[in-house]
Z-matrix of the N, CA and C atoms (Angstrom, degrees):
N
C 1 1.416
C 2 1.518 1 110.96
N 3 1.300 2 115.16 1 169.63
C 4 1.460 3 121.79 2 -179.84
C 5 1.512 4 108.55 3 -118.39
N 6 1.324 5 115.75 4 137.31
C 7 1.461 6 120.86 5 173.09
C 8 1.518 7 107.23 6 -131.47
N 9 1.298 8 116.05 7 161.33
C 10 1.462 9 119.39 8 178.57
C 11 1.516 10 108.99 9 -128.76
N 12 1.327 11 114.17 10 157.94
C 13 1.453 12 120.72 11 -179.18
C 14 1.525 13 107.47 12 -148.27
N 15 1.306 14 116.30 13 135.82
C 16 1.461 15 120.86 14 176.58
C 17 1.522 16 108.40 15 -85.60
N 18 1.335 17 114.64 16 129.48
C 19 1.460 18 120.60 17 178.38
C 20 1.524 19 107.53 18 -131.79
N 21 1.311 20 117.05 19 135.04
C 22 1.464 21 122.42 20 -179.85
C 23 1.521 22 109.53 21 -81.35
N 24 1.341 23 115.24 22 137.53
C 25 1.465 24 121.54 23 178.72
C 26 1.527 25 109.88 24 -54.72
N 27 1.335 26 115.61 25 135.16
C 28 1.461 27 125.51 26 178.43
C 29 1.527 28 113.17 27 67.81
N 30 1.355 29 116.93 28 17.58
C 31 1.464 30 122.28 29 172.69
C 32 1.523 31 107.52 30 -111.07
N 33 1.313 32 116.32 31 166.89
C 34 1.475 33 119.31 32 177.48
C 35 1.519 34 109.74 33 -74.94
N 36 1.304 35 114.64 34 157.72
C 37 1.466 36 120.38 35 177.81
C 38 1.522 37 110.69 36 -64.03
N 39 1.304 38 117.74 37 -29.88
C 40 1.461 39 120.45 38 -175.56
C 41 1.518 40 109.92 39 75.59
N 42 1.295 41 116.57 40 -163.27
C 43 1.459 42 120.86 41 -175.46
C 44 1.523 43 110.97 42 -64.29
N 45 1.322 44 114.59 43 122.81
C 46 1.468 45 121.33 44 176.76
C 47 1.522 46 108.85 45 -105.19
N 48 1.312 47 118.03 46 147.60
C 49 1.467 48 119.21 47 179.88
C 50 1.534 49 111.58 48 -65.84
N 51 1.333 50 116.21 49 150.53
C 52 1.469 51 122.28 50 176.72
C 53 1.527 52 106.82 51 -114.07
N 54 1.319 53 117.43 52 89.89
C 55 1.468 54 120.24 53 -176.39
C 56 1.538 55 112.04 54 -70.24
N 57 1.319 56 115.34 55 165.64
C 58 1.468 57 120.97 56 176.71
C 59 1.521 58 108.90 57 -126.61
N 60 1.322 59 115.46 58 150.28
C 61 1.455 60 122.76 59 176.98
C 62 1.518 61 107.01 60 -146.11
N 63 1.329 62 116.62 61 124.16
C 64 1.466 63 121.90 62 -176.99
C 65 1.530 64 111.46 63 -52.60
N 66 1.335 65 116.05 64 122.04
C 67 1.455 66 121.14 65 176.72
C 68 1.507 67 115.45 66 86.79
N 69 1.319 68 117.25 67 4.94
C 70 1.460 69 121.89 68 -179.52
C 71 1.524 70 109.89 69 -130.41
N 72 1.321 71 115.58 70 155.14
C 73 1.460 72 121.89 71 173.09
C 74 1.524 73 107.65 72 -107.93
N 75 1.305 74 114.88 73 132.24
C 76 1.457 75 121.63 74 178.33
C 77 1.529 76 108.52 75 -62.60
N 78 1.329 77 117.65 76 123.38
C 79 1.471 78 122.71 77 -176.98
C 80 1.528 79 111.70 78 -101.77
N 81 1.322 80 117.80 79 -9.95
C 82 1.457 81 119.92 80 176.89
C 83 1.520 82 113.05 81 125.62
N 84 1.318 83 112.94 82 175.96
C 85 1.458 84 121.78 83 176.77
C 86 1.520 85 108.61 84 -98.70
N 87 1.346 86 116.65 85 139.86
C 88 1.463 87 122.15 86 -176.90
C 89 1.521 88 109.93 87 -134.38
N 90 1.323 89 114.92 88 161.77
C 91 1.466 90 120.79 89 -178.84
C 92 1.522 91 112.50 90 -81.68
N 93 1.345 92 118.24 91 -6.28
C 94 1.471 93 121.86 92 178.63
C 95 1.518 94 109.20 93 -143.42
N 96 1.329 95 116.05 94 155.96
C 97 1.467 96 121.01 95 -179.48
C 98 1.525 97 111.03 96 -63.87
N 99 1.328 98 117.00 97 -34.60
C 100 1.455 99 122.72 98 175.79
C 101 1.514 100 107.36 99 -124.92
N 102 1.313 101 116.40 100 134.59
C 103 1.472 102 121.97 101 -175.92
C 104 1.524 103 109.50 102 61.17
N 105 1.312 104 119.05 103 -126.72
C 106 1.461 105 120.76 104 -177.75
C 107 1.524 106 111.39 105 79.43
N 108 1.321 107 115.38 106 -178.20
C 109 1.460 108 122.59 107 -179.96
C 110 1.523 109 108.79 108 -103.49
N 111 1.331 110 115.73 109 135.66
C 112 1.467 111 119.40 110 179.07
C 113 1.520 112 109.87 111 -72.77
N 114 1.334 113 114.73 112 138.83
C 115 1.458 114 122.06 113 -179.74
C 116 1.522 115 107.82 114 -117.57
N 117 1.334 116 116.65 115 134.01
C 118 1.465 117 120.28 116 178.05
C 119 1.526 118 110.01 117 -122.73
N 120 1.325 119 116.11 118 179.21
C 121 1.465 120 121.66 119 179.81
C 122 1.526 121 111.58 120 -58.21
N 123 1.346 122 116.60 121 -28.54
C 124 1.469 123 120.41 122 -175.66
C 125 1.529 124 113.43 123 -98.34
N 126 1.344 125 117.33 124 1.10
C 127 1.472 126 120.73 125 177.55
C 128 1.522 127 109.02 126 -69.75
N 129 1.344 128 116.03 127 136.75
C 130 1.486 129 120.00 128 178.00
C 131 1.520 130 109.07 129 -82.52
N 132 1.324 131 114.66 130 136.78
C 133 1.465 132 122.05 131 177.46
C 134 1.517 133 108.27 132 -83.82
N 135 1.352 134 115.45 133 112.82
C 136 1.471 135 118.91 134 -174.63
C 137 1.527 136 112.30 135 -123.12
N 138 1.323 137 116.61 136 15.14
C 139 1.456 138 120.65 137 -179.99
C 140 1.525 139 108.73 138 -94.32
N 141 1.309 140 115.81 139 133.57
C 142 1.466 141 119.17 140 175.67
C 143 1.519 142 107.66 141 -80.54
N 144 1.297 143 118.20 142 124.59
C 145 1.461 144 121.97 143 179.49
C 146 1.525 145 111.58 144 92.75
N 147 1.315 146 115.16 145 -169.68
C 148 1.456 147 121.14 146 -177.50
C 149 1.525 148 111.25 147 -75.96
N 150 1.317 149 115.68 148 150.24
C 151 1.471 150 120.35 149 173.83
C 152 1.524 151 108.04 150 -142.42
N 153 1.305 152 114.63 151 162.18
C 154 1.461 153 121.06 152 -179.63
C 155 1.518 154 109.18 153 -116.94
N 156 1.317 155 115.12 154 135.65
C 157 1.461 156 120.71 155 173.04
C 158 1.526 157 108.36 156 -106.30
N 159 1.311 158 115.74 157 147.20
C 160 1.467 159 121.76 158 -177.42
C 161 1.522 160 109.60 159 -119.20
N 162 1.325 161 115.19 160 136.46
C 163 1.465 162 119.75 161 177.35
C 164 1.535 163 108.94 162 -81.73
N 165 1.316 164 115.91 163 138.83
C 166 1.468 165 121.70 164 173.54
C 167 1.528 166 108.14 165 -114.73
N 168 1.326 167 115.21 166 143.83
C 169 1.475 168 122.29 167 -176.88
C 170 1.520 169 110.43 168 -125.19
N 171 1.326 170 116.07 169 148.96
C 172 1.472 171 122.31 170 169.74
C 173 1.518 172 107.54 171 -111.10
N 174 1.328 173 115.89 172 127.72
C 175 1.467 174 121.26 173 178.63
C 176 1.527 175 109.06 174 -70.11
N 177 1.333 176 117.08 175 126.85
C 178 1.469 177 121.55 176 177.94
C 179 1.527 178 110.15 177 -80.52
N 180 1.315 179 116.70 178 139.43
C 181 1.463 180 122.59 179 172.17
C 182 1.519 181 107.00 180 -111.50
N 183 1.326 182 116.44 181 130.79
C 184 1.460 183 122.39 182 -177.61
C 185 1.527 184 109.47 183 -110.53
N 186 1.332 185 115.98 184 144.60
C 187 1.468 186 120.82 185 -177.77
C 188 1.533 187 111.08 186 -92.75
N 189 1.330 188 114.75 187 155.27
C 190 1.463 189 121.95 188 174.62
C 191 1.522 190 106.48 189 -126.31
N 192 1.328 191 116.46 190 117.92
C 193 1.463 192 122.06 191 179.71
C 194 1.521 193 110.75 192 -106.47
N 195 1.322 194 115.46 193 150.43
C 196 1.464 195 121.25 194 -178.44
C 197 1.520 196 110.24 195 -130.22
N 198 1.330 197 117.26 196 131.02
C 199 1.460 198 123.23 197 168.08
C 200 1.523 199 104.47 198 -108.96
N 201 1.327 200 116.99 199 107.11
C 202 1.466 201 120.98 200 -172.40
C 203 1.523 202 113.29 201 -88.84
N 204 1.325 203 118.07 202 -3.42
C 205 1.470 204 121.59 203 176.34
C 206 1.523 205 112.60 204 48.36
N 207 1.319 206 117.33 205 47.34
C 208 1.464 207 121.23 206 177.76
C 209 1.515 208 114.23 207 91.64
N 210 1.304 209 117.83 208 -4.68
C 211 1.462 210 121.02 209 -179.60
C 212 1.516 211 111.41 210 -92.55
N 213 1.322 212 115.84 211 -177.29
C 214 1.459 213 121.30 212 175.61
C 215 1.523 214 108.61 213 -135.90
N 216 1.326 215 114.69 214 160.35
C 217 1.457 216 120.33 215 -174.91
C 218 1.522 217 107.56 216 -150.94
N 219 1.317 218 116.53 217 154.86
C 220 1.469 219 119.56 218 173.08
C 221 1.516 220 108.44 219 -140.73
N 222 1.316 221 115.22 220 153.55
C 223 1.461 222 120.86 221 178.68
C 224 1.506 223 114.46 222 76.37
N 225 1.334 224 117.27 223 13.66
C 226 1.466 225 119.11 224 -177.46
C 227 1.519 226 111.01 225 -80.68
N 228 1.338 227 116.82 226 133.29
C 229 1.462 228 119.30 227 175.38
C 230 1.532 229 109.54 228 -71.78
N 231 1.318 230 117.25 229 143.86
C 232 1.461 231 121.18 230 179.69
C 233 1.525 232 112.33 231 -113.74
N 234 1.343 233 116.62 232 -2.09
C 235 1.463 234 119.88 233 175.82
C 236 1.532 235 109.09 234 -158.25
N 237 1.325 236 114.61 235 164.94
C 238 1.471 237 120.75 236 178.24
C 239 1.519 238 107.99 237 -161.62
N 240 1.336 239 116.57 238 171.33
C 241 1.464 240 121.83 239 172.00
C 242 1.530 241 108.03 240 -140.77
N 243 1.324 242 117.24 241 179.09
C 244 1.477 243 121.14 242 -175.98
C 245 1.520 244 113.19 243 -63.07
N 246 1.330 245 117.97 244 -18.63
C 247 1.464 246 121.44 245 -179.34
C 248 1.523 247 113.30 246 -93.27
N 249 1.344 248 117.45 247 -7.39
C 250 1.464 249 120.92 248 -179.42
C 251 1.525 250 108.72 249 -68.04
N 252 1.332 251 116.76 250 132.68
C 253 1.472 252 120.97 251 177.70
C 254 1.527 253 109.49 252 -61.50
N 255 1.324 254 116.57 253 150.93
C 256 1.463 255 121.98 254 177.40
C 257 1.526 256 109.67 255 -53.65
N 258 1.334 257 116.14 256 135.60
C 259 1.469 258 120.46 257 179.21
C 260 1.518 259 109.85 258 -143.42
N 261 1.340 260 115.08 259 155.72
C 262 1.469 261 122.15 260 178.64
C 263 1.525 262 109.32 261 -103.20
N 264 1.324 263 115.78 262 146.69
C 265 1.467 264 120.28 263 174.84
C 266 1.520 265 108.56 264 -72.59
N 267 1.343 266 117.99 265 137.50
C 268 1.462 267 119.09 266 176.58
C 269 1.535 268 110.07 267 -72.16
N 270 1.324 269 116.75 268 156.79
C 271 1.468 270 121.36 269 179.12
C 272 1.531 271 109.46 270 -85.08
N 273 1.327 272 117.97 271 131.76
C 274 1.460 273 120.38 272 176.46
C 275 1.528 274 110.92 273 -80.44
N 276 1.320 275 116.19 274 170.06
C 277 1.464 276 121.73 275 176.46
C 278 1.527 277 109.06 276 -128.14
N 279 1.337 278 115.19 277 155.98
C 280 1.459 279 121.99 278 177.11
C 281 1.519 280 107.57 279 -155.25
N 282 1.321 281 116.81 280 123.40
C 283 1.467 282 121.15 281 -177.84
C 284 1.525 283 110.36 282 -58.47
N 285 1.339 284 115.97 283 129.34
C 286 1.456 285 121.76 284 177.21
C 287 1.515 286 114.92 285 82.87
N 288 1.328 287 117.41 286 5.31
C 289 1.462 288 122.09 287 -178.23
C 290 1.519 289 109.91 288 -134.09
N 291 1.320 290 115.54 289 155.67
C 292 1.461 291 121.76 290 172.39
C 293 1.523 292 107.95 291 -109.66
N 294 1.334 293 115.59 292 133.96
C 295 1.462 294 121.30 293 177.47
C 296 1.528 295 108.26 294 -71.29
N 297 1.337 296 116.76 295 123.29
C 298 1.464 297 120.21 296 -179.98
C 299 1.525 298 112.09 297 -99.98
N 300 1.354 299 117.31 298 -16.33
C 301 1.454 300 119.44 299 175.92
C 302 1.510 301 113.55 300 140.88
N 303 1.333 302 113.89 301 -179.28
C 304 1.462 303 122.93 302 -178.38
C 305 1.521 304 111.11 303 -102.21
N 306 1.327 305 116.15 304 146.27
C 307 1.462 306 123.27 305 165.89
C 308 1.523 307 106.52 306 -129.75
N 309 1.310 308 116.70 307 168.88
C 310 1.474 309 120.59 308 179.26
C 311 1.508 310 110.02 309 127.91
N 312 1.329 311 116.35 310 -120.60
C 313 1.470 312 120.00 311 -178.00
C 314 1.526 313 112.09 312 -62.40
N 315 1.324 314 117.59 313 -19.25
C 316 1.465 315 121.42 314 177.16
C 317 1.528 316 111.69 315 -87.91
N 318 1.336 317 118.52 316 -3.35
C 319 1.464 318 122.15 317 178.94
C 320 1.521 319 111.44 318 114.47
N 321 1.334 320 115.67 319 -172.97
C 322 1.462 321 121.12 320 -176.52
C 323 1.524 322 112.62 321 -95.40
N 324 1.317 323 117.90 322 -7.59
C 325 1.465 324 121.45 323 175.88
C 326 1.522 325 108.39 324 -84.44
N 327 1.326 326 116.26 325 124.31
C 328 1.463 327 121.47 326 -177.81
C 329 1.531 328 109.80 327 -63.33
N 330 1.348 329 116.54 328 129.52
C 331 1.466 330 122.10 329 179.73
C 332 1.520 331 109.10 330 -130.55
N 333 1.347 332 116.15 331 125.72
C 334 1.471 333 120.12 332 177.86
C 335 1.515 334 111.27 333 -70.30
N 336 1.321 335 117.02 334 -37.19
C 337 1.463 336 121.06 335 -177.22
C 338 1.522 337 108.72 336 -110.41
N 339 1.340 338 116.16 337 115.76
C 340 1.462 339 121.40 338 178.11
C 341 1.522 340 107.92 339 -126.66
N 342 1.324 341 115.55 340 129.83
C 343 1.464 342 121.38 341 177.76
C 344 1.514 343 109.76 342 -121.36
N 345 1.323 344 114.70 343 150.37
C 346 1.463 345 121.12 344 171.32
C 347 1.531 346 105.27 345 -110.18
N 348 1.318 347 115.02 346 117.03
C 349 1.463 348 121.24 347 -173.89
C 350 1.525 349 111.31 348 -79.70
N 351 1.332 350 115.31 349 148.92
C 352 1.463 351 120.80 350 172.29
C 353 1.523 352 107.68 351 -54.11
N 354 1.309 353 117.64 352 143.76
C 355 1.473 354 125.99 353 -178.09
C 356 1.518 355 113.16 354 81.08
N 357 1.348 356 118.78 355 0.54
C 358 1.465 357 120.81 356 176.62
C 359 1.523 358 109.36 357 -69.32
N 360 1.330 359 115.52 358 156.85
C 361 1.464 360 121.43 359 177.67
C 362 1.518 361 109.48 360 -136.63
N 363 1.319 362 116.07 361 163.21
C 364 1.460 363 122.42 362 174.29
C 365 1.517 364 112.93 363 97.57
N 366 1.338 365 114.91 364 148.97
C 367 1.457 366 120.40 365 174.84
C 368 1.524 367 108.56 366 -68.19
N 369 1.322 368 116.80 367 145.40
C 370 1.467 369 122.50 368 -177.84
C 371 1.521 370 109.32 369 -122.23
N 372 1.315 371 115.45 370 151.94
C 373 1.459 372 121.44 371 177.21
C 374 1.523 373 108.02 372 -145.11
N 375 1.337 374 115.76 373 133.38
C 376 1.464 375 120.78 374 -176.36
C 377 1.527 376 110.40 375 -131.51
N 378 1.326 377 115.20 376 144.63
C 379 1.459 378 122.20 377 177.63
C 380 1.517 379 108.90 378 -118.79
N 381 1.345 380 115.90 379 130.58
C 382 1.469 381 121.48 380 177.10
C 383 1.526 382 109.01 381 -78.41
N 384 1.312 383 115.96 382 137.22
C 385 1.465 384 122.63 383 177.09
C 386 1.519 385 108.71 384 -115.24
N 387 1.336 386 115.92 385 142.11
C 388 1.470 387 122.52 386 -172.52
C 389 1.513 388 111.19 387 -131.90
N 390 1.336 389 115.16 388 152.93
C 391 1.466 390 120.69 389 167.47
C 392 1.527 391 106.50 390 -120.33
N 393 1.315 392 115.14 391 139.53
C 394 1.457 393 122.53 392 -178.25
C 395 1.524 394 109.57 393 -72.42
N 396 1.324 395 117.15 394 126.67
C 397 1.468 396 120.60 395 176.98
C 398 1.526 397 109.20 396 -78.82
N 399 1.324 398 116.76 397 137.24
C 400 1.458 399 122.25 398 174.15
C 401 1.523 400 107.57 399 -112.13
N 402 1.332 401 115.60 400 131.23
C 403 1.459 402 122.36 401 -178.26
C 404 1.518 403 108.19 402 -110.52
N 405 1.338 404 116.27 403 140.68
C 406 1.465 405 120.23 404 -179.32
C 407 1.524 406 110.55 405 -96.96
N 408 1.309 407 114.86 406 151.73
C 409 1.470 408 122.14 407 176.00
C 410 1.522 409 106.94 408 -118.28
N 411 1.314 410 115.94 409 124.12
C 412 1.464 411 119.09 410 175.56
C 413 1.529 412 107.81 411 -116.48
N 414 1.312 413 116.45 412 149.84
C 415 1.459 414 123.15 413 -176.03
C 416 1.521 415 109.34 414 -121.90
N 417 1.313 416 117.21 415 130.67
C 418 1.458 417 122.34 416 170.08
C 419 1.524 418 105.48 417 -106.17
N 420 1.341 419 116.51 418 111.67
C 421 1.465 420 121.31 419 -169.09
C 422 1.523 421 113.87 420 -95.44
N 423 1.326 422 118.85 421 -7.92
C 424 1.475 423 122.12 422 178.95
C 425 1.528 424 112.46 423 46.27
N 426 1.314 425 115.12 424 47.71
C 427 1.472 426 119.90 425 177.22
C 428 1.515 427 114.55 426 90.89
N 429 1.324 428 118.74 427 -3.25
C 430 1.468 429 121.69 428 -179.49
C 431 1.514 430 111.55 429 -92.19
N 432 1.333 431 115.56 430 -179.20
C 433 1.465 432 122.71 431 -179.60
C 434 1.527 433 109.64 432 -134.06
N 435 1.342 434 116.63 433 145.62
C 436 1.467 435 121.47 434 172.33
C 437 1.508 436 108.23 435 -140.19
N 438 1.326 437 115.27 436 164.54
C 439 1.461 438 120.66 437 173.30
C 440 1.519 439 108.02 438 -144.34
N 441 1.310 440 115.92 439 155.88
C 442 1.459 441 121.70 440 178.31
C 443 1.514 442 114.38 441 76.64
N 444 1.321 443 116.62 442 15.38
C 445 1.468 444 118.81 443 -177.59
C 446 1.521 445 111.85 444 -79.39
N 447 1.335 446 115.76 445 143.64
C 448 1.470 447 121.25 446 173.82
C 449 1.532 448 107.57 447 -76.62
N 450 1.325 449 115.77 448 143.60
C 451 1.460 450 119.80 449 178.42
C 452 1.532 451 111.96 450 -112.25
N 453 1.338 452 116.88 451 -3.88
C 454 1.465 453 120.47 452 176.67
C 455 1.527 454 109.60 453 -157.77
N 456 1.344 455 114.99 454 164.17
C 457 1.461 456 121.56 455 176.41
C 458 1.520 457 108.64 456 -159.86
N 459 1.336 458 115.84 457 168.03
C 460 1.463 459 122.01 458 172.97
C 461 1.522 460 108.11 459 -143.76
N 462 1.319 461 117.92 460 -179.64
C 463 1.464 462 120.73 461 -174.65
C 464 1.525 463 113.11 462 -66.98
N 465 1.326 464 118.16 463 -12.93
C 466 1.466 465 120.20 464 178.29
C 467 1.530 466 112.25 465 -96.08
N 468 1.334 467 117.92 466 -5.51
C 469 1.465 468 121.61 467 -179.91
C 470 1.530 469 109.83 468 -68.87
N 471 1.333 470 116.05 469 133.89
C 472 1.466 471 119.97 470 175.81
C 473 1.526 472 108.87 471 -62.45
N 474 1.333 473 116.48 472 150.90
C 475 1.468 474 121.12 473 177.97
C 476 1.528 475 109.12 474 -57.96
N 477 1.314 476 116.25 475 144.34
C 478 1.466 477 120.70 476 -179.80
C 479 1.528 478 109.25 477 -148.06
N 480 1.310 479 115.00 478 158.65
C 481 1.467 480 121.25 479 177.89
C 482 1.519 481 108.83 480 -101.68
N 483 1.319 482 115.95 481 145.81
C 484 1.463 483 119.76 482 174.81
C 485 1.533 484 107.94 483 -73.84
N 486 1.320 485 116.57 484 142.62
C 487 1.471 486 118.83 485 -179.41
C 488 1.534 487 110.76 486 -70.33
N 489 1.305 488 114.84 487 159.52
C 490 1.462 489 120.82 488 178.32
C 491 1.530 490 108.89 489 -91.11
N 492 1.342 491 117.96 490 121.95
C 493 1.468 492 119.79 491 178.74
C 494 1.532 493 110.78 492 -78.71
N 495 1.313 494 114.42 493 165.02
C 496 1.470 495 119.23 494 175.76
C 497 1.523 496 109.03 495 -128.89
N 498 1.347 497 115.02 496 151.20
C 499 1.463 498 121.76 497 176.55
C 500 1.519 499 106.49 498 -152.91
N 501 1.319 500 115.22 499 126.65
C 502 1.483 501 120.22 500 -178.56
C 503 1.515 502 110.99 501 -55.14
N 504 1.338 503 115.15 502 127.95
C 505 1.457 504 121.17 503 176.10
C 506 1.509 505 114.63 504 84.18
N 507 1.349 506 117.53 505 4.91
C 508 1.463 507 120.50 506 -177.28
C 509 1.525 508 109.82 507 -130.18
N 510 1.311 509 114.50 508 154.02
C 511 1.472 510 121.08 509 172.71
C 512 1.533 511 107.16 510 -109.75
N 513 1.318 512 115.57 511 129.94
C 514 1.457 513 120.88 512 179.28
C 515 1.522 514 109.30 513 -71.20
N 516 1.349 515 116.99 514 127.32
C 517 1.462 516 120.56 515 -177.55
C 518 1.536 517 113.10 516 -108.10
N 519 1.316 518 119.07 517 -5.98
C 520 1.461 519 120.74 518 175.46
C 521 1.518 520 113.02 519 134.76
N 522 1.304 521 113.59 520 167.73
C 523 1.469 522 121.82 521 179.31
C 524 1.527 523 110.04 522 -93.14
N 525 1.308 524 116.44 523 146.83
C 526 1.461 525 122.28 524 169.18
C 527 1.521 526 107.82 525 -126.13
N 528 1.308 527 116.06 526 161.22
C 529 1.459 528 117.92 527 177.68
C 530 1.492 529 112.10 528 132.06
């Protein structure tokens, strides 16, 4: 928009408005649309007749932080601005776990798909959430018997040995699979 202000020749401009623009920081008033001389409240008005002042803006860059909680990720953006096209956060990976979603700047409800929309502002921070995968162990005993066998494990399970089965009249030669 355009506004006008009466200023007396050889007096200071006095209080100038401080406009706002989403995603930008006000850089000041200038005598030209590009470059020009910066004008402040204390600058003396020395132009005979009317003059135009131009607002200058600095584009803000916002950061995106990630807490991967032991996972890894690639291709993740680490910054954006209001002109960046809408984009989705990539999904991280972690051995032995399933990614359940992001929390953080998107809220406390876990979401697998999180996007940052064009025209968004502000620094963002996201935390990866995981569920521990459980793997099952099945045994084909071919007529033998065992006891004390584990039937599941996960990446936090201590190392263990499979039990030795027994079968009358046979010698156990090892596991395959």
